[in-house]
C-alpha positions in Angstrom: -66.6 246.1 144.6 -66.7 248.5 147.6 -63.4 250.4 147.5 -61.7 253.2 149.5 -58.8 255.3 148.2 -56.8 257.0 150.9 -55.1 260.1 149.6 -56.7 262.1 146.8 -53.7 263.8 145.3 -52.6 263.2 141.8 -52.5 259.4 142.1 -55.5 259.0 144.4 -57.9 261.3 142.6 -57.3 259.6 139.3 -57.4 256.1 140.8 -60.7 256.8 142.6 -62.4 258.3 139.6 -61.2 255.5 137.3 -62.3 252.8 139.7 -65.8 254.4 139.9 -65.9 254.8 136.1 -65.3 251.0 135.9 -68.4 250.4 138.0 -67.0 250.1 141.5 -68.5 251.9 144.6 -65.7 254.2 145.7 -65.0 256.6 148.6 -62.0 258.9 148.4 -60.5 260.0 151.7 -58.1 263.0 152.3 -57.3 265.2 155.2 -57.3 268.3 153.0 -60.8 269.8 153.3 -60.4 272.2 150.4 -59.3 269.3 148.1 -62.3 267.2 149.2 -64.7 270.2 148.7 -63.4 270.6 145.2 -63.7 266.9 144.3 -67.2 266.7 145.7 -68.1 269.6 143.3 -66.6 267.7 140.4 -63.5 270.0 140.3 -60.1 268.3 140.0 -57.4 269.9 142.1 -55.0 269.6 139.2 -55.0 269.5 135.4 -55.0 266.0 133.8 -56.6 265.3 130.4 -59.8 263.3 130.8 -60.0 263.5 134.5 -62.8 266.1 134.7 -65.1 263.9 132.5 -64.8 260.8 134.6 -64.8 262.7 137.9 -68.1 264.4 137.1 -69.6 261.3 135.6 -68.7 259.1 138.6 -69.9 261.6 141.2 -73.1 262.2 139.3 -73.8 258.5 139.2 -73.4 258.2 143.0 -70.6 255.6 142.6 -68.0 258.1 143.8 -68.0 260.2 146.9 -65.3 262.0 149.0 -64.8 262.6 152.7 -62.2 263.8 155.2 -63.4 261.1 157.7 -61.5 257.8 157.3 -64.3 256.0 159.2 -66.4 256.3 156.0 -64.1 253.8 154.5 -65.1 251.1 157.0 -67.5 249.2 154.7 -64.9 248.9 151.9 -63.6 245.5 150.9 -60.4 247.0 149.4 -58.5 250.0 150.6 -55.9 251.6 148.3 -53.2 253.7 149.9 -52.3 256.4 147.3 -50.5 259.1 149.4 -47.3 260.8 148.4 -43.8 259.7 149.3 -41.8 262.9 148.9 -38.1 263.2 149.4 -37.1 263.7 153.0 -36.1 267.3 153.9 -32.6 266.4 155.0 -31.7 263.2 153.0 -32.4 261.6 149.7 -34.6 258.9 151.4 -38.3 258.8 150.8 -40.5 260.3 153.5 -43.0 257.6 154.6 -44.9 259.5 157.2 -48.0 259.8 155.0 -48.0 256.1 154.1 -47.6 255.1 157.8 -50.3 257.6 158.9 -52.8 256.3 156.2 -52.0 252.7 157.2 -52.5 253.3 160.9 -55.6 255.3 160.3 -57.2 252.4 158.5 -56.5 249.7 161.2 -59.5 250.4 163.3 -61.8 250.4 160.3 -61.0 247.1 158.6 -63.7 244.6 158.0 -63.1 240.8 158.1 -61.2 239.8 155.0 -60.5 243.4 154.0 -57.4 244.0 151.8 -55.1 247.0 152.1 -53.4 247.7 148.8 -50.3 249.9 148.5 -50.2 252.1 145.4 -47.6 254.6 146.7 -44.0 254.3 145.5 -42.0 253.1 148.5 -38.6 251.7 149.4 -38.3 248.0 149.1 -39.1 246.4 152.5 -41.9 248.8 153.3 -44.7 246.2 152.5 -43.0 243.5 154.6 -42.9 245.9 157.6 -46.5 246.9 157.2 -47.6 243.3 156.8 -46.0 242.4 160.1 -47.8 245.3 161.7 -51.1 244.3 160.1 -50.7 240.7 161.4 -50.3 242.1 164.9 -53.0 244.8 164.9 -55.6 243.4 162.5 -55.0 239.7 161.6 -58.4 239.5 160.0 -57.2 241.7 157.1 -54.3 241.3 154.7 -52.0 243.3 152.5 -50.9 243.6 148.8 -48.7 246.0 146.9 -49.9 247.1 143.5 -47.6 249.7 142.0 -48.9 252.3 139.6 -47.3 253.1 136.3 -49.1 256.3 135.4 -47.8 258.9 132.9 -48.9 262.4 133.6 -51.0 263.5 130.6 -52.2 259.9 130.1 -53.0 258.9 133.7 -56.7 258.2 133.1 -56.0 256.0 130.1 -53.2 254.2 132.1 -55.5 253.5 135.0 -58.5 252.2 133.0 -56.4 250.3 130.4 -53.0 249.7 132.0 -50.1 248.1 130.0 -49.5 245.6 132.9 -50.7 244.7 136.4 -48.3 243.8 139.1 -49.5 242.2 142.4 -47.1 241.8 145.3 -49.0 239.4 147.6 -48.5 236.9 150.3 -51.4 234.6 149.4 -53.8 233.7 146.6 -56.7 235.4 148.3 -55.3 238.9 147.8 -54.6 238.2 144.1 -58.2 237.0 143.6 -59.5 240.2 145.2 -57.3 242.3 142.9 -58.5 240.3 139.9 -62.1 241.4 140.7 -61.0 245.0 140.9 -59.2 244.8 137.5 -61.5 242.4 135.8 -62.1 244.6 132.8 -58.4 245.1 132.1 -57.7 241.3 132.6 -60.5 240.4 130.2 -59.0 242.8 127.7 -55.7 240.8 127.9 -53.6 243.0 130.2 -50.5 241.1 131.3 -50.6 240.2 135.0 -47.6 239.5 137.1 -48.2 238.0 140.6 -45.1 238.2 142.8 -43.8 238.9 146.3 -43.8 242.2 148.1 -40.2 243.0 147.5 -40.3 242.4 143.7 -43.5 244.5 143.4 -41.8 247.4 145.2 -38.7 247.1 143.1 -40.6 247.0 139.8 -41.7 250.6 140.2 -38.4 252.1 141.2 -36.4 249.9 138.8 -38.7 251.1 135.9 -38.2 254.8 136.9 -34.4 254.3 137.3 -34.2 252.7 133.9 -36.2 255.5 132.2 -34.1 258.2 134.0 -30.9 256.4 132.9 -32.0 256.3 129.3 -32.8 260.0 129.3 -29.5 260.9 130.9 -27.6 258.6 128.5 -28.8 260.5 125.5 -28.2 263.8 127.3 -24.6 262.6 128.0 -24.3 261.9 124.2 -25.6 265.5 123.6 -22.7 266.8 125.6 -20.3 264.8 123.4 -22.1 265.9 120.3 -21.7 269.6 121.3 -17.9 269.0 121.7 -17.6 267.3 118.3 -20.2 268.9 116.1 -22.3 265.8 115.9 -26.1 265.9 115.9 -27.6 264.0 118.8 -31.1 263.9 117.2 -29.8 261.9 114.3 -27.7 259.8 116.6 -30.8 258.9 118.6 -32.7 258.1 115.4 -29.8 255.8 114.3 -29.4 253.9 117.5 -33.1 253.8 118.2 -33.6 251.6 115.1 -31.9 248.8 117.1 -34.8 246.9 118.7 -32.7 246.2 121.8 -32.5 250.0 122.4 -35.6 251.6 120.9 -36.2 255.2 120.1 -38.6 256.2 123.0 -37.0 258.3 125.8 -34.0 259.0 123.6 -34.9 262.7 123.2 -32.0 264.9 124.3 -32.9 268.2 125.9 -33.2 270.0 129.2 -33.8 266.7 131.0 -36.5 265.1 133.2 -38.4 266.5 136.2 -41.7 266.1 137.9 -42.8 264.4 141.2 -41.5 260.9 140.4 -38.3 260.3 138.5 -36.0 262.7 140.4 -37.1 261.8 143.9 -37.5 258.1 143.1 -34.0 257.6 141.8 -32.6 259.4 144.9 -34.7 257.4 147.2 -33.6 254.2 145.5 -30.0 255.2 146.0 -30.6 255.9 149.6 -32.3 252.6 150.2 -29.5 250.7 148.4 -27.1 252.3 150.8 -29.2 251.2 153.8 -29.1 247.6 152.4 -25.3 247.7 152.0 -25.6 247.7 148.2 -25.0 251.3 147.4 -22.4 250.4 144.8 -25.1 248.5 142.8 -26.9 251.8 141.9 -24.0 254.2 142.3 -24.5 255.2 138.6 -27.8 256.8 139.5 -25.9 259.7 141.1 -24.3 260.4 137.7 -27.7 260.1 136.0 -29.0 262.7 138.4 -26.0 265.0 137.9 -26.2 264.8 134.1 -29.9 265.7 134.3 -29.2 268.8 136.4 -26.3 269.8 134.1 -28.6 270.1 131.1 -30.7 272.7 132.8 -27.7 274.9 133.3 -26.5 274.3 129.7 -29.6 276.1 128.4 -28.6 279.2 130.4 -25.0 278.9 129.5 -25.8 278.9 125.8 -27.6 282.2 126.2 -24.8 283.7 128.3 -22.2 282.7 125.7 -24.3 284.1 122.8 -24.8 287.4 124.5 -21.1 287.9 125.2 -21.1 286.8 128.8 -24.1 288.5 130.4 -27.9 288.4 130.1 -28.4 291.3 132.4 -31.4 293.4 131.2 -32.2 291.0 128.3 -35.9 290.1 127.9 -36.2 286.4 128.0 -39.4 284.7 126.9 -39.6 281.3 128.6 -42.1 279.0 126.8 -43.4 276.5 129.4 -43.1 276.1 133.2 -44.4 272.6 133.7 -42.1 269.6 133.7 -43.9 268.1 130.7 -46.9 269.1 128.4 -50.5 268.2 129.2 -49.9 268.8 132.9 -49.9 271.6 135.4 -47.2 269.9 137.5 -44.2 272.1 138.3 -42.5 269.9 140.8 -38.8 269.8 140.1 -39.6 271.3 136.7 -36.5 271.9 134.4 -38.5 274.6 132.7 -39.2 276.5 135.9 -35.6 276.0 137.0 -34.3 277.5 133.8 -36.6 280.6 134.2 -35.4 281.1 137.8 -31.7 280.8 136.7 -32.2 283.5 134.1 -33.9 285.7 136.6 -31.0 285.2 139.0 -28.5 286.3 136.4 -30.4 289.6 135.9 -32.5 288.9 132.9 -36.0 290.3 132.5 -37.9 287.0 132.4 -41.5 286.5 131.3 -42.8 282.9 131.4 -45.9 281.5 129.9 -47.7 278.1 130.0 -51.1 276.8 129.1 -51.8 275.2 132.5 -49.0 275.7 135.0 -48.9 279.4 135.8 -50.8 279.3 139.1 -48.6 276.5 140.5 -45.4 278.2 139.2 -46.4 281.6 140.7 -47.0 279.9 144.1 -43.5 278.5 144.1 -41.7 281.4 142.4 -43.6 284.7 142.7 -40.5 286.7 141.7 -41.0 285.8 138.1 -43.4 287.6 135.6 -46.0 285.4 134.0 -48.6 285.7 131.2 -51.1 283.2 129.8 -50.8 285.0 126.4 -48.0 283.5 124.3 -47.8 286.6 122.0 -47.4 288.8 125.0 -44.5 286.7 126.3 -42.8 286.9 122.9 -43.4 290.6 122.2 -40.1 292.4 122.4 -38.0 289.4 123.5 -34.3 289.3 123.0 -34.3 285.5 123.5 -37.0 282.8 123.2 -36.4 279.7 125.2 -38.7 276.6 124.6 -38.4 274.4 127.6 -41.8 272.5 127.7 -42.9 270.9 124.5 -46.5 271.9 124.5 -48.1 271.4 121.0 -48.7 275.1 120.6 -45.1 275.9 121.1 -43.9 273.1 118.8 -46.2 274.5 116.1 -45.1 278.1 116.3 -44.6 279.8 113.0 -41.0 281.3 113.0 -42.0 284.0 110.5 -44.9 285.2 112.7 -42.9 284.9 115.9 -40.1 286.9 114.2 -42.5 289.9 113.8 -43.1 290.0 117.6 -39.6 289.7 119.0 -36.8 292.3 119.3 -34.1 289.8 118.4 -34.5 286.5 116.5 -32.6 284.1 118.8 -34.2 280.9 120.0 -32.9 278.1 122.3 -34.8 274.9 121.7 -34.5 273.1 125.0 -36.5 270.1 123.8 -35.1 269.8 120.3 -38.6 269.8 118.8 -38.4 272.7 116.4 -37.3 272.5 112.8 -33.8 274.2 112.7 -33.9 274.7 109.0 -37.3 276.5 109.0 -36.3 278.8 111.9 -32.9 279.6 110.3 -34.6 280.3 107.0 -36.8 282.8 108.8 -33.7 284.7 110.0 -33.4 283.1 113.4 -30.2 282.1 115.3 -31.3 278.6 116.4 -29.5 276.7 119.2 -30.6 273.2 120.2 -29.0 270.9 122.8 -26.5 268.5 121.2 -27.2 269.9 117.7 -24.7 271.7 115.5 
């Protein structure tokens, strides 16, 4: 099919490349000229495993091209809107300016029977509002909402072989067109849910709210474990064997971050308030509060262990991205921890395999190095806050030869406490005795 993708950020660049990889003829549109220049050259504007390969393959084949001119989308049958919906500057609500601008920009370029498909995460009611506008300005076209469920680090896989497809549609025609887009996934047996606009919009925010709640629940249990001497990791193992609960997302630590979960649960709360149902999701405010408390707990552990002050202490921060296999530092707990240490007078040096450039752009006051050994050398404290494989696999004996003081805080509970203690380290985890 002939497809346009409006917005070539994280979601849009992956979606456009994956659609072309599946055999569609795709044009990606973005107002950022530098981003478009990079994409035309086969350079992804961010790190995502597997993206470079499908981006270069699709551009070389001629199935994928990029432009800053939305008029070049005019011959597309389907237009995906994949722009960002950041948190508003002065409220918790989602900022829909980019969605609205993309939608209005498409209106003069819609062919008969064209389908606009929303991929962006939006407050419930957005699709209904846009559908009314479309009926007024371009009645020859129609609208669907098709939320994305991408995991950073697995986004290419999740786009090409999704675990489910959700269509929010007003008629069977839109569903049939989407079936053509996702034919390979449907033929592979991917579950497909066809529903209304409001349900499709709620699916995405409800999923993120549930995942955030599960993470904050186990972090709340970590707080109780710290007060009682229990081990939250063993607790998670035990309750995770219950099939109704499951073990995934029950990893206590420094909490969640990134460009989705934090802003999405806040936007959900804001929208519920607008609907007069704020009490229905009031618990999400505590979910958010627990999450933010765990970042501070990492710093407090260090302050307590150093007798009340970290001034002048050399702190090696392992990781600045919000999760491994990504260069995304948006609302990153790891970067937040590093900044907190710096603010308390510590001599902070942070390292990360992929995220240093983005971290430096946001917090140039920190010192950075791409060399893990350099970060560790002479450290009074090692803080693991992003669970990159290379940090999980560190040898405590070898690391012990580099540092000035064998003290480690495991902000992700991924190290083996017995092995590190046997190598002479003071080991502190979150919610672990």
